[in-house]
C-alpha positions as CSV (number, residue, x, y, z in Angstrom):
1,M,-35.6,47.8,8.0
2,A,-35.1,46.4,11.3
3,R,-36.9,43.3,12.5
4,V,-39.0,42.8,15.7
5,D,-37.1,40.6,18.1
6,L,-40.1,38.3,19.5
7,H,-38.0,37.2,22.5
8,N,-37.7,40.7,23.8
9,F,-41.0,42.0,22.5
10,F,-43.2,39.4,24.4
11,K,-41.3,40.0,27.6
12,F,-43.5,43.1,27.9
13,Y,-46.8,41.5,26.7
14,D,-49.7,42.5,29.1
15,D,-53.0,41.0,28.5
16,R,-54.6,43.8,30.3
17,N,-53.2,46.3,27.7
18,P,-55.9,46.6,24.8
19,S,-53.1,47.6,22.3
20,H,-51.1,44.3,23.2
21,V,-54.2,42.2,22.8
22,K,-55.1,43.9,19.5
23,A,-51.6,43.4,18.2
24,V,-51.6,39.7,19.0
25,Q,-55.1,39.3,17.5
26,W,-53.6,41.0,14.3
27,L,-51.0,38.4,14.2
28,E,-53.5,35.6,14.7
29,D,-55.6,37.1,11.9
30,N,-52.7,37.5,9.4
31,L,-50.6,34.5,10.0
32,P,-51.0,31.6,7.4
33,N,-53.5,29.2,8.8
34,D,-50.7,26.4,8.9
35,Y,-48.9,28.3,11.6
36,L,-52.2,28.3,13.7
37,E,-52.9,24.6,13.7
38,D,-53.0,23.1,17.3
39,D,-50.3,20.6,16.4
40,V,-47.9,22.9,14.5
41,A,-44.3,22.4,15.5
42,W,-43.7,25.8,17.3
43,A,-46.8,25.1,19.5
44,D,-45.4,21.7,20.3
45,I,-42.0,23.1,21.1
46,F,-43.4,25.8,23.2
47,R,-45.6,23.2,25.2
48,G,-42.5,21.0,25.6
49,K,-44.0,18.2,23.6
50,K,-41.1,17.9,21.2
51,S,-37.5,19.3,20.8
52,A,-36.7,22.2,18.4
53,S,-35.7,21.2,15.0
54,A,-35.1,23.4,12.0
55,P,-33.9,22.9,8.5
56,A,-30.4,21.9,8.4
57,S,-29.4,25.2,6.5
58,S,-30.6,27.3,9.5
59,A,-30.0,24.9,12.5
60,P,-27.5,25.9,15.2
61,A,-24.6,23.6,15.9
62,E,-26.3,22.7,19.1
63,D,-29.9,22.9,20.4
64,V,-29.5,26.4,21.9
65,C,-31.6,29.5,21.3
66,P,-29.9,31.6,18.8
67,H,-31.0,34.8,20.6
68,C,-29.9,34.1,24.2
69,G,-27.7,30.8,23.9
70,K,-29.8,29.0,26.5
71,P,-30.3,25.3,25.8
72,L,-33.7,24.6,24.1
73,G,-36.2,22.4,26.0
74,K,-34.8,23.4,29.4
């Protein structure tokens, strides 16, 4: 089964589209609570509060987005 590419997917997010809002609400309702804490790593990275880090087994050689190759935190 193909995976959703969130980088591409959210380029088209429109908060005026009820389907988009409902889909994001579904994610919020179904993600584990640990991923929705205000100080969770992904939210801090998104806000620029800390640099991206991943487990060593999945970390890229450099701090670059594995999707687009752009440097993270820039």
